[in-house]
C-alpha positions as CSV (number, residue, x, y, z in Angstrom):
1,M,42.6,185.1,94.2
2,N,42.9,183.4,97.8
3,M,45.1,180.2,97.6
4,E,44.1,177.6,100.4
5,K,47.3,176.5,102.5
6,I,46.7,172.6,102.4
7,L,49.0,170.9,105.2
8,T,50.0,167.3,105.9
9,A,49.0,165.8,109.2
10,K,53.0,165.9,109.9
11,E,52.9,169.8,109.1
12,L,49.5,170.1,111.3
13,S,51.0,168.4,114.0
14,Q,54.0,170.7,114.2
15,F,51.4,173.7,113.8
16,L,49.3,172.6,116.6
17,K,52.1,171.2,118.6
18,L,50.6,167.9,118.7
19,S,51.5,164.1,117.6
20,E,50.9,162.9,114.5
21,S,49.0,160.0,116.0
22,T,46.8,162.6,117.9
23,I,46.3,164.5,114.3
24,Y,45.4,161.6,113.0
25,K,42.7,160.2,115.8
26,L,40.9,163.8,115.6
27,A,40.7,163.6,112.1
28,S,39.2,160.4,112.0
29,N,36.8,160.9,114.9
30,G,35.6,164.1,113.1
31,E,36.9,166.5,115.9
32,I,39.1,168.5,113.5
33,P,38.1,169.1,109.7
34,G,40.1,167.3,107.4
35,F,39.8,165.2,104.2
36,K,41.5,162.3,102.8
37,I,43.1,161.6,99.3
38,G,43.5,158.0,99.0
39,D,44.9,157.1,102.4
40,S,46.3,160.4,103.3
41,W,44.7,163.1,105.3
42,R,45.1,166.8,104.3
43,F,44.0,169.5,106.4
44,D,42.7,172.9,105.1
45,L,44.9,175.8,107.2
46,E,42.2,178.3,106.9
47,E,39.6,175.7,108.3
48,I,41.9,174.4,111.3
49,Q,42.4,178.5,112.1
50,K,38.8,179.0,112.2
51,M,37.9,176.0,114.4
52,I,40.7,177.4,116.9
53,R,39.0,180.7,116.6
54,E,35.6,179.6,117.4
55,S,36.6,177.2,120.3
56,K,38.3,180.3,121.6
57,K,35.0,182.7,121.4
58,R,32.9,179.5,123.0
59,R,35.2,179.3,125.9
60,L,35.2,183.1,126.5
61,R,31.5,182.7,126.4
62,L,31.0,180.1,128.8
63,R,33.6,181.6,131.3
64,S,32.1,184.5,133.5
65,P,34.2,187.0,134.8
66,L,33.7,186.1,138.4
67,E,33.7,182.5,137.7
68,G,35.0,180.6,141.0
69,R,35.5,183.8,143.1
70,E,32.2,183.0,144.9
71,E,33.8,179.7,145.8
72,R,36.8,181.0,147.2
73,A,35.5,183.6,149.1
74,E,32.9,181.1,150.5
75,K,35.9,178.8,151.6
76,R,37.7,181.8,153.0
77,F,34.5,182.9,155.3
78,S,33.9,179.4,156.3
79,D,37.0,178.4,157.8
């Protein structure tokens, strides 16, 4: 059985190296997955890690291996 690891905002802020206020803001805006129990935010570590992996994949797909090289070459030859 796979046990979920549930984090508090403070624990998540330490894990992501962000301030607690940033965690609350991101959660309130729906930018990171989380849920409330009463007034307290909680975060599923697996969901956070999945979000990070997906974000990295999107960034890699959007970036070209030649990105920026054409601009540098044009600048070099135009001087």
